[in-house]
N, C-alpha and C positions, 0 to 999 in steps of 0.2 A: 391491483397494481397494473400500471400500463407503462409502455415504453415510449418516451418522448425524445425528440431530437433537441440537443443543446441545453442551454441553461434555462431555468425558469423565467418566464416573462415577468413575473412579480417576485421580487426578492424579499418581500415583507416577511419577517420572522426568521429569515436565514441568518446564521452566524457569519461574521466577517471572514472567518477562516474558510468557510464554504464558498462564499462569494469570490474570494481570492483564487480559489481553485478553478472556478468557471472562467474568471478573467484570464488566468494563465492559459488555459486551453484555447480560449477564443483568440487571444493575442498571437498564439502560435499557429492558428489556422487548423487546429485539430478538430476533425469531425467526431462527435461523440453523441451517445444516447444516454438517457437518464431515466431512472425509475425512482419514485419516492416511496417510502415504506409507510403506509397509512396506519398500520397496527402498532408498531413499536420499532425502536432502533434495532438494527442488526447487531446483536452482541455475541452471537454464537455462530459457529459454522453451520449448524442445523438451520437456523433462520436464514442464513445466506443461501442455503440450497434452494429455498423457494424463490429467492431473488434471482439466482442463476437461471431458473426456468424462464423468467420474464426477460432477462438480458440475453439469453441464449449464449451465455459465456460463464466461465467459472470465476467467482470472486476468489482472489488469492488470500492466503493466510499471510498476515503481516505481523512480524514479531520484532519488538524493540528490545535489543539485548545489549549487554555490556560485559566488560572483563571484570575480574574480581576487585580490582582497584577502583572501578567506576571512572576510568580515565579514557577508555576507548569504547565507542558506541557503534552499534550495528543495526541496520534495518534489514531484516531478512524477509524476502518475498518468495513464497513457495506455494505449490498447489495446496488448496484447502483440504483436500482429502488425503494428503500424504502425512504420515506421522512425523513429528519433529523429534529428533534425537540430538541432544546437546553435544554429546561426545563426537558424533559424526561431523557436525559443523565445526566444532572446536579444532578437530584434527585437520580439516581442510584449510582452515584459516591460520593454523599455527598458533592458536591461542590456548593457553593451558586450561582455562575454565571460563565458560560463559554462563550468564544468568540473565533473567529478565530485569531490564532497567526499571527504575522507579518512575512514578508519575511526574515527579518534579523535573527530572531530566527530560522526559518526553515533552513536557510543556515548554521547557527552556529551549531545547534544540529544534523541535518539530512544530511547536505550537499546536499540539494535539492532545486529546484526552484519551484515556483507555477505552478501547472498543471502537475508536475512530482512526486507528493507525492506518496510514495510507502512504504509498510512495509519493503522492502529491504533497505530503507534508515536508518533503525535502526542499520545497521552494522556500521554506523558512530557515533552512540550515545554511545561511549565507557564509558562515565561517568554515564550512566543511568538516564539522565535528563528527558527523555520522557517516559511516562507511556503508554503502548500499551493497547488499549481497542478494543475488537472484539465482534461484534454482534454474538450471538449464531447461527443465520441462516447461516452465512458465514462458520462456522465450520461444519455445517451439510452437506455441499456440498462435492462431491468427488474431484472436481477440484478447484484450487485457481488461479485467474488471476490477474496480476498486471503489472505495468511498471517496467523495469529494471533501475529505478532511472532516466529515461529520457522518455518523452512522445512521442517519435517517434517510439517506439517499444512496444510490449506487450508480456508477457510470460504467460504460464500456467504450473502448476505442481500440484501434488497431495496435497490436504489439509493436509493429514497426514505427508507429508514431511515438510510442514510449521511448524506444531506443534511438530514433533518429531526430526527434524534435524536443520531446519533453525533458528527458534526462540531460541532454546537452545544454538546454536553456537553464536548467537548475544547477548546472556545474557539477553533475555527478556521473561518474563512470562506474558501472556496476562491476563487482567481482562475481564471476559466474562460477557456481559450484554444482556438483552433481550429488544430490541427496537421494538416498534410497529409502529412508525411513526404517531401515533394519538395524537391529542391535548388533554391536560388535563390528 
């Protein structure tokens, strides 16, 4: 794997959802670096660890969640090495019970497939159905790393570009939480 600046010169074989991610970043003047994963898609945090070394940034854990009634949806962005405790997040959001949302809703609202969940998928949430929730530790990092809506590549860009350019362009204001990863 190698680190390259910007979008691929040749988009042959790239999915439209990935191409849209590059177009969004380019249209906003966001400087970013990319690495493609030649062996396999990054489907686990362990695989992402090797990508982190190339990016010199940590890929975040992105979880697509919903309430019990499947009427409210959340995209949680948190450090990949921090354990996720449903009760801890539920308490901070004032939601009685959270669970993982199904693939159908993920495709409907974010145009993403399991394993490729990314904050960049919010560009497809034009009706604002998904509430973005970010752990404050993510925002404290200089660099933000994620997939370009497809888990065969990874990107890094400055966290301030995420908060000052990308999220406003997508019409999403994050709810910032403080997750410890501890029980109780």
